[in-house]
C-alpha positions as CSV (number, residue, x, y, z in Angstrom):
1,M,-12.4,-12.7,31.6
2,G,-14.7,-12.9,34.6
3,Y,-17.4,-15.0,33.0
4,K,-18.5,-18.5,34.1
5,A,-18.1,-21.5,31.9
6,Y,-20.7,-24.2,31.0
7,P,-20.9,-27.1,33.5
8,E,-20.2,-29.8,30.9
9,Y,-18.1,-30.0,27.8
10,K,-17.3,-32.5,25.0
11,E,-14.7,-32.8,22.4
12,S,-15.7,-31.0,19.2
13,G,-13.6,-33.3,17.0
14,L,-11.8,-30.3,15.5
15,V,-8.4,-29.3,16.8
16,F,-8.9,-25.6,16.3
17,L,-12.1,-25.6,18.3
18,G,-11.2,-28.0,21.1
19,K,-13.9,-28.7,23.7
20,I,-17.4,-27.2,23.3
21,P,-20.5,-27.3,25.6
22,S,-22.0,-30.7,25.6
23,H,-25.3,-29.7,24.0
24,W,-23.7,-27.6,21.3
25,K,-23.1,-28.8,17.7
26,T,-20.5,-28.1,15.0
27,H,-21.6,-27.4,11.5
28,R,-20.1,-26.5,8.2
29,L,-21.2,-23.1,7.0
30,S,-23.1,-24.6,4.1
31,D,-25.2,-26.6,6.6
32,I,-26.7,-23.5,8.2
33,A,-26.4,-20.9,5.5
34,E,-26.6,-20.3,1.8
35,I,-23.3,-19.1,0.2
36,I,-23.8,-16.7,-2.7
37,T,-20.7,-15.5,-4.5
38,S,-21.2,-12.2,-6.3
39,N,-20.1,-11.4,-9.8
40,V,-21.6,-7.9,-10.0
41,D,-18.9,-5.5,-11.3
42,K,-18.7,-1.7,-11.2
43,K,-19.6,-1.1,-14.8
44,S,-22.7,0.8,-15.8
45,L,-24.9,-0.1,-18.8
46,D,-27.8,1.9,-20.1
47,S,-29.9,-1.3,-20.5
48,Q,-29.7,-2.2,-16.8
49,E,-31.3,-0.9,-13.6
50,T,-29.5,1.6,-11.4
51,V,-28.4,0.1,-8.1
52,R,-26.2,0.8,-5.1
53,L,-23.2,-1.4,-4.8
54,C,-21.7,-2.7,-1.6
55,N,-18.0,-3.1,-2.4
56,Y,-14.9,-4.7,-0.8
57,V,-13.8,-1.5,1.0
58,D,-17.3,-1.1,2.5
59,V,-17.1,-4.5,4.0
60,Y,-13.4,-4.4,5.0
61,K,-13.8,-1.1,6.9
62,N,-17.2,-1.5,8.5
63,E,-18.7,-4.2,10.7
64,K,-22.2,-3.1,10.0
65,I,-23.7,-2.5,6.5
66,D,-26.6,0.1,6.6
67,S,-27.9,3.1,4.8
68,S,-25.5,5.5,6.6
69,L,-22.7,4.3,4.3
70,N,-22.0,6.1,1.0
71,F,-22.3,3.3,-1.5
72,M,-21.2,3.7,-5.2
73,T,-23.8,3.8,-7.9
74,A,-23.7,1.1,-10.7
75,T,-26.1,-0.9,-12.8
76,A,-27.2,-4.5,-12.7
77,S,-29.5,-6.9,-14.6
78,D,-32.8,-8.1,-13.2
79,I,-31.3,-11.5,-12.6
80,E,-28.4,-9.9,-10.7
81,I,-30.7,-7.7,-8.6
82,K,-32.8,-10.7,-7.6
83,R,-29.7,-12.9,-6.9
84,F,-27.4,-10.5,-5.1
85,H,-29.6,-7.9,-3.3
86,L,-28.9,-7.8,0.4
87,L,-31.3,-8.7,3.2
88,S,-31.1,-7.8,6.9
89,G,-29.3,-10.5,8.7
90,D,-27.0,-11.4,5.8
91,V,-23.3,-11.6,6.5
92,I,-20.9,-10.4,3.7
93,I,-17.4,-11.7,3.6
94,T,-14.3,-10.7,1.6
95,K,-13.2,-13.5,-0.7
96,D,-10.1,-12.0,-2.5
97,S,-7.2,-10.1,-1.1
98,E,-3.4,-9.5,-1.4
99,S,-3.1,-11.2,2.1
100,P,-4.5,-14.5,3.3
101,Y,-5.3,-12.8,6.6
102,D,-7.7,-10.4,4.9
103,I,-9.8,-13.3,3.6
104,G,-13.2,-13.9,5.2
105,V,-13.5,-10.5,6.9
106,P,-17.2,-10.2,7.8
107,A,-19.8,-7.5,7.9
108,L,-23.4,-7.8,9.1
109,V,-26.2,-6.3,6.9
110,T,-28.6,-4.5,9.3
111,E,-31.0,-3.0,6.8
112,S,-32.7,-4.6,3.8
113,A,-32.8,-2.7,0.4
114,E,-33.7,-4.2,-2.9
115,D,-31.5,-1.7,-4.8
116,L,-28.5,-2.5,-2.6
117,L,-26.4,-5.3,-4.1
118,C,-23.3,-7.3,-3.0
119,G,-20.4,-6.4,-5.3
120,Y,-17.5,-8.4,-6.8
121,H,-14.8,-10.0,-4.6
122,L,-17.4,-10.6,-1.9
123,S,-19.7,-13.4,-0.9
124,I,-23.1,-13.3,0.8
125,V,-23.5,-15.8,3.7
126,R,-27.3,-15.9,4.2
127,P,-28.3,-17.8,7.4
128,Q,-31.2,-20.2,7.7
129,K,-34.0,-19.3,10.1
130,S,-32.5,-21.5,12.8
131,T,-29.3,-19.3,12.8
132,S,-29.0,-15.7,14.0
133,G,-27.3,-13.4,11.5
134,S,-25.7,-11.5,14.3
135,F,-24.4,-14.7,15.9
136,L,-23.1,-15.9,12.5
137,F,-21.3,-12.5,12.0
138,Y,-19.5,-12.9,15.4
139,S,-18.7,-16.5,14.6
140,L,-17.0,-15.5,11.3
141,H,-15.3,-12.7,13.2
142,A,-13.7,-15.1,15.7
143,L,-10.1,-16.2,15.6
144,T,-11.2,-19.8,14.9
145,A,-12.9,-18.7,11.7
146,A,-10.0,-16.4,10.7
147,Y,-7.6,-19.3,11.1
148,Q,-9.8,-21.5,8.8
149,F,-10.1,-18.7,6.2
150,S,-6.4,-18.1,6.0
151,I,-5.8,-21.9,5.5
152,A,-8.5,-22.2,2.8
153,A,-7.2,-19.2,0.8
154,N,-5.4,-20.1,-2.4
155,G,-2.7,-18.0,-4.1
156,V,0.8,-16.7,-4.0
157,T,0.8,-12.9,-4.6
158,R,-3.0,-12.6,-4.5
159,F,-5.3,-14.9,-2.5
160,G,-8.8,-16.1,-3.1
161,L,-11.4,-18.1,-1.4
162,T,-13.5,-20.6,-3.4
163,T,-17.2,-21.2,-2.8
164,Q,-16.3,-24.7,-1.6
165,G,-13.7,-23.3,0.7
166,T,-16.3,-21.0,2.3
167,K,-18.8,-23.9,2.6
168,N,-16.2,-26.0,4.6
169,I,-15.7,-23.4,7.3
170,Y,-16.8,-24.9,10.6
171,I,-18.5,-23.0,13.4
172,C,-20.2,-23.9,16.7
173,V,-23.9,-23.8,16.8
174,P,-25.9,-23.5,20.1
175,T,-29.6,-23.1,20.5
176,L,-31.2,-20.0,18.9
177,M,-31.9,-18.6,22.4
178,E,-28.2,-18.8,23.2
179,Q,-27.2,-17.4,19.9
180,E,-29.3,-14.3,20.6
181,R,-28.0,-14.0,24.1
182,I,-24.4,-14.3,22.9
183,S,-25.1,-11.6,20.2
184,A,-26.6,-9.3,22.8
185,L,-23.6,-9.7,25.1
186,L,-21.2,-9.1,22.3
187,N,-23.1,-6.1,20.9
188,L,-22.9,-4.5,24.4
189,K,-19.3,-5.4,25.2
190,T,-17.8,-4.6,21.7
191,T,-19.6,-1.2,21.7
192,Q,-18.1,-0.4,25.1
193,I,-14.7,-1.6,24.1
194,D,-14.9,0.3,20.8
195,R,-15.8,3.5,22.7
196,L,-12.7,3.1,24.8
197,I,-10.6,2.5,21.7
198,N,-12.0,5.6,20.0
199,K,-11.3,7.7,23.1
200,K,-7.7,6.6,23.1
201,K,-7.4,7.3,19.3
202,E,-8.7,10.7,19.9
203,L,-6.1,11.2,22.6
204,I,-3.4,10.3,20.1
205,E,-4.8,12.9,17.7
206,K,-4.8,15.5,20.4
207,L,-1.2,14.7,21.3
208,L,-0.2,15.1,17.6
209,E,-2.2,18.4,17.3
210,Q,-0.5,19.7,20.5
211,R,2.9,18.8,19.0
212,T,2.1,20.6,15.8
213,A,1.0,23.7,17.7
214,N,4.2,23.6,19.8
215,I,6.4,23.3,16.8
216,T,4.6,26.1,14.9
217,Y,4.9,28.4,18.0
218,A,8.6,27.7,18.4
219,L,9.4,28.2,14.8
220,T,7.6,31.5,14.5
221,K,7.8,32.9,18.1
222,G,10.9,31.3,19.6
223,R,11.2,29.9,23.1
224,A,11.8,33.1,25.1
225,S,8.8,34.5,26.9
226,N,9.8,38.1,27.3
227,V,11.1,38.8,23.7
228,V,9.9,41.9,21.8
229,M,7.8,41.0,18.8
230,K,7.3,42.6,15.4
231,E,4.8,42.3,12.6
232,S,5.8,39.7,10.0
233,H,3.6,41.0,7.2
234,I,3.4,37.4,6.1
235,Q,0.0,35.7,5.7
236,W,1.2,32.4,7.4
237,F,2.4,33.9,10.7
238,D,1.4,37.2,12.2
239,S,4.5,38.2,14.2
240,L,8.0,37.0,15.2
241,P,10.8,38.1,17.5
242,S,12.1,41.5,16.5
243,H,15.7,40.3,16.2
244,W,14.7,37.5,13.7
245,Q,14.9,37.9,10.0
246,I,12.5,36.8,7.3
247,I,14.4,35.3,4.4
248,R,13.1,33.6,1.2
249,L,14.0,29.9,1.0
250,K,15.9,30.5,-2.3
251,D,18.2,32.9,-0.4
252,L,18.9,30.3,2.4
253,V,20.5,27.7,0.1
254,I,23.7,27.4,-1.8
255,D,22.3,24.9,-4.3
256,A,18.8,24.0,-5.7
257,I,18.4,21.0,-7.9
258,A,15.3,19.9,-9.6
259,G,14.8,16.1,-10.1
260,P,15.9,14.7,-13.4
261,Y,13.7,15.1,-16.4
262,G,11.3,12.2,-16.6
263,S,12.7,10.5,-19.7
264,S,16.3,10.7,-18.4
265,L,15.4,8.4,-15.4
266,T,12.5,5.9,-15.7
267,K,11.8,2.7,-13.8
268,S,13.0,0.7,-16.8
269,M,16.5,1.9,-15.9
270,Y,16.4,0.7,-12.4
271,T,18.5,-2.3,-11.3
272,N,18.5,-4.7,-8.4
273,S,21.6,-3.2,-6.8
274,G,24.0,-0.3,-7.2
275,Y,23.2,3.2,-6.1
276,R,19.9,4.2,-4.4
277,V,17.1,6.1,-6.1
278,Y,15.3,8.3,-3.5
279,G,11.8,9.5,-3.9
280,Q,8.6,10.2,-2.0
281,Q,8.7,6.7,-0.5
282,Q,11.6,7.9,1.7
283,V,10.8,11.6,2.0
284,I,7.2,11.4,3.2
285,P,8.0,9.1,6.2
286,E,11.5,10.6,6.5
287,N,13.0,7.2,6.4
288,F,16.0,6.6,4.1
289,T,16.3,2.9,5.0
290,I,13.2,1.8,3.0
291,G,12.8,1.2,-0.7
292,D,14.5,-1.0,-3.2
293,Y,15.1,1.2,-6.3
294,Y,18.7,1.3,-7.6
295,V,20.7,2.4,-10.7
296,S,23.9,1.0,-12.0
297,D,27.3,2.5,-11.4
298,E,27.4,3.9,-14.9
299,K,24.0,5.6,-14.5
300,Y,25.0,7.0,-11.2
301,E,28.1,8.5,-12.7
302,E,26.0,9.9,-15.5
303,M,23.6,11.6,-13.1
304,Q,26.1,13.1,-10.6
305,R,24.1,16.4,-10.7
306,Y,21.3,14.7,-8.8
307,R,23.3,12.9,-6.2
308,T,22.4,13.3,-2.5
309,L,24.7,14.2,0.3
310,P,24.2,14.1,4.1
311,G,22.4,17.3,5.1
312,D,20.6,17.8,1.8
313,I,16.9,18.6,2.1
314,L,14.7,16.7,-0.3
315,I,11.2,18.0,-1.0
316,S,8.3,16.2,-2.7
317,V,6.8,18.3,-5.6
318,M,4.2,16.0,-7.1
319,G,1.1,14.4,-5.5
320,T,1.9,14.8,-1.8
321,I,3.6,18.1,-2.2
322,G,5.8,20.1,0.2
323,R,6.9,17.3,2.4
324,A,10.6,17.5,3.3
325,A,13.2,15.1,4.7
326,L,16.9,15.6,5.7
327,V,19.4,13.1,4.2
328,T,21.0,11.4,7.1
329,D,24.7,10.8,7.7
330,D,24.3,7.1,7.3
331,A,22.0,7.2,4.2
332,E,23.4,5.2,1.2
333,P,24.7,7.2,-1.7
334,G,22.1,7.8,-4.3
335,I,20.2,10.2,-6.6
336,I,16.8,11.8,-6.5
337,N,14.0,10.8,-8.8
338,P,11.8,13.3,-10.9
339,R,9.2,13.7,-8.1
340,L,11.7,15.5,-5.8
341,V,13.8,18.6,-5.6
342,L,17.0,19.0,-3.6
343,Y,18.2,22.0,-1.6
344,R,21.6,22.5,0.2
345,A,21.3,24.9,3.0
346,N,23.7,27.8,3.6
347,K,24.9,26.6,7.0
348,S,26.3,30.0,7.9
349,I,22.7,31.2,8.0
350,I,20.5,28.2,8.8
351,R,20.8,24.7,10.1
352,P,19.6,22.2,7.5
353,A,17.5,20.4,10.2
354,Y,15.9,23.7,11.2
355,L,15.0,24.5,7.6
356,K,13.6,21.1,7.1
357,S,11.5,21.4,10.2
358,F,10.1,24.7,9.1
359,I,9.3,23.3,5.6
360,N,7.2,20.6,7.3
361,S,5.5,23.0,9.7
362,L,1.9,24.1,9.4
363,P,2.7,27.6,8.0
364,S,4.7,26.2,5.2
365,Q,2.2,23.5,4.4
366,N,-0.5,26.1,4.2
367,Y,1.6,28.1,1.8
368,F,2.2,25.1,-0.4
369,S,-1.4,24.2,-0.5
370,L,-2.4,27.6,-1.6
371,V,0.2,28.1,-4.3
372,A,-0.4,24.6,-5.6
373,Q,-4.0,25.5,-6.4
374,G,-2.9,27.7,-9.2
375,T,-0.8,25.1,-10.9
376,T,-2.0,23.1,-13.9
377,M,-1.3,19.8,-12.2
378,E,-1.1,18.4,-8.7
379,G,2.4,19.7,-8.2
380,I,4.6,22.6,-7.3
381,N,7.7,24.0,-8.9
382,M,11.0,25.3,-7.5
383,A,10.1,28.9,-8.2
384,L,7.1,28.7,-5.9
385,I,9.1,26.8,-3.2
386,G,11.9,29.4,-3.4
387,E,9.4,32.2,-2.5
388,L,8.6,30.5,0.8
389,A,9.1,33.1,3.6
390,V,11.2,31.6,6.4
391,P,11.5,33.2,9.9
392,V,15.2,32.8,10.7
393,P,16.6,33.2,14.3
394,P,20.3,33.4,15.1
395,L,22.1,30.0,14.9
396,H,22.3,29.5,18.6
397,E,18.5,29.9,18.9
398,Q,18.0,27.5,16.0
399,D,20.0,24.9,18.0
400,E,18.0,25.5,21.2
401,I,14.7,25.1,19.3
402,L,16.0,21.9,17.6
403,I,17.1,20.4,20.9
404,A,13.7,21.3,22.5
405,Q,11.9,19.7,19.5
406,Q,13.9,16.5,19.9
407,S,13.0,16.3,23.6
408,Q,9.3,17.0,22.9
409,K,9.3,14.4,20.2
410,A,10.8,11.8,22.5
411,R,8.2,12.5,25.2
412,L,5.4,12.4,22.6
413,E,6.5,9.1,21.1
414,K,6.6,7.6,24.6
415,Q,3.1,8.9,25.3
416,I,1.7,7.7,22.0
417,Q,3.4,4.3,22.4
418,T,1.7,3.9,25.8
419,V,-1.7,4.7,24.4
420,A,-1.1,2.5,21.3
421,C,-0.2,-0.4,23.6
422,A,-3.5,0.1,25.5
423,I,-5.4,0.1,22.1
424,A,-3.7,-3.1,21.1
425,R,-4.6,-4.7,24.4
426,L,-8.3,-3.7,24.0
427,Q,-8.4,-5.0,20.5
428,E,-6.9,-8.3,21.6
429,Y,-9.4,-8.5,24.5
430,R,-12.2,-7.8,22.1
431,S,-11.1,-10.5,19.7
432,A,-10.6,-13.0,22.5
433,L,-14.0,-12.2,24.0
434,I,-15.8,-12.8,20.7
435,T,-13.9,-16.1,20.2
436,A,-14.7,-17.3,23.7
437,A,-18.4,-16.4,23.4
438,V,-19.0,-18.1,20.1
439,T,-17.1,-21.2,20.9
440,G,-18.9,-21.8,24.2
441,Q,-16.2,-20.8,26.7
442,I,-18.8,-18.4,28.3
443,D,-22.1,-19.6,29.7
444,V,-24.5,-16.8,28.7
445,R,-27.8,-18.5,29.6
446,D,-28.3,-16.5,32.8
447,W,-26.7,-13.3,31.5
448,Q,-28.8,-10.1,31.6
449,A,-27.8,-6.8,30.0
450,P,-27.0,-4.2,32.8
451,E,-29.2,-1.1,33.1
452,H,-26.2,1.2,32.3
453,T,-23.9,0.8,29.3
454,E,-20.7,2.3,30.7
455,P,-17.5,0.2,30.2
456,S,-17.1,-2.4,32.9
457,S,-14.1,-2.3,35.3
458,Q,-12.6,-5.3,33.6
459,D,-12.7,-3.6,30.2
460,K,-11.0,-0.5,31.7
461,D,-8.4,-2.7,33.4
462,V,-7.5,-4.1,30.0
463,A,-7.0,-0.6,28.7
């Protein structure tokens, strides 16, 4: 990492820590901090005081807890307010989760507020005066602490950390001066690394936006540059090639099937094997290999009307509406559930893949969003879907556009994968740097913060 080590080390006596600087010590968390497990729930009572509640998600998604966060409003008793209000320098950790690897996730409280309380499923780790809250936060963020938390977590389908388990977490403790110097180093370096990560995430967003724009243009304007255009008289796209047609979706299909009525297919009828039941779980990610809902052979025969065939277009009509997927040639035989509708394209007019692509395009999604606002529930019916205006080029142009989309998709996925790998390397470097600093692998005693705060060359090299 380009940082010098301490001149002398000793065995820590703990396998996961290894050797530490000779003048450092190791302590259980309870030796240097007070552990306060919260039991403040989200309920509100008229007899209690109004407070702001820092909840699990606030801690899990944010490394710093301050007034910029939108905390929920709840109530608490005077005893709870006194016991669980947060102080600047406190570290809050998650103590319950569905995964043992999400136990002990820390966040540092950077602002004090008497009306801001620690909520349920969390614990406050309040450092003693000899321990820096910022250093404690980074120590609990390190891989050495994450390892201990995952081991200490109890459970099978849901995991929890006991107060005693938290108390027995070991961290390295240098002098207060070194703690503050380590915190300053990590504050600077993690800010720089996070800035690089955010820039790369923004790049991915821009790549996705560019792909959406390219798809929309191709599906409404075509690929030829010198084609004569005509007005569409459609709100969602202003013009299209003069030789294209505009056809309602209902006139582009040979069959349209609404999902089975709710009571005719419920989860109580599902089995562990048999024929697949397809729903939004497959349609939204366009992946027919995931999911584990089945019906028996007898139920499948009973519901032949709702069976899927390769080339069918499935559209979600409740919740996340208007998302479409094309049933692949290798998809297992199955039926649709009540949250989907099924369309079979008239292949003499339109390629199924082309129609699916347009349904998922921005113009179609804008249409679905608007018409869904007038429904009595968060859904859309087949009558509204059928009125979707589709610009339809000749079949050979549809094929050219689909081929171009596949090529663009392959290039985009390669670009995104490259950027995603760079983000992963930065995140790994960030974690390794924190762990190295709080376990004494870096001698920070002579370190001084540089005058500028741009990412260093070594951080850029990692990216």
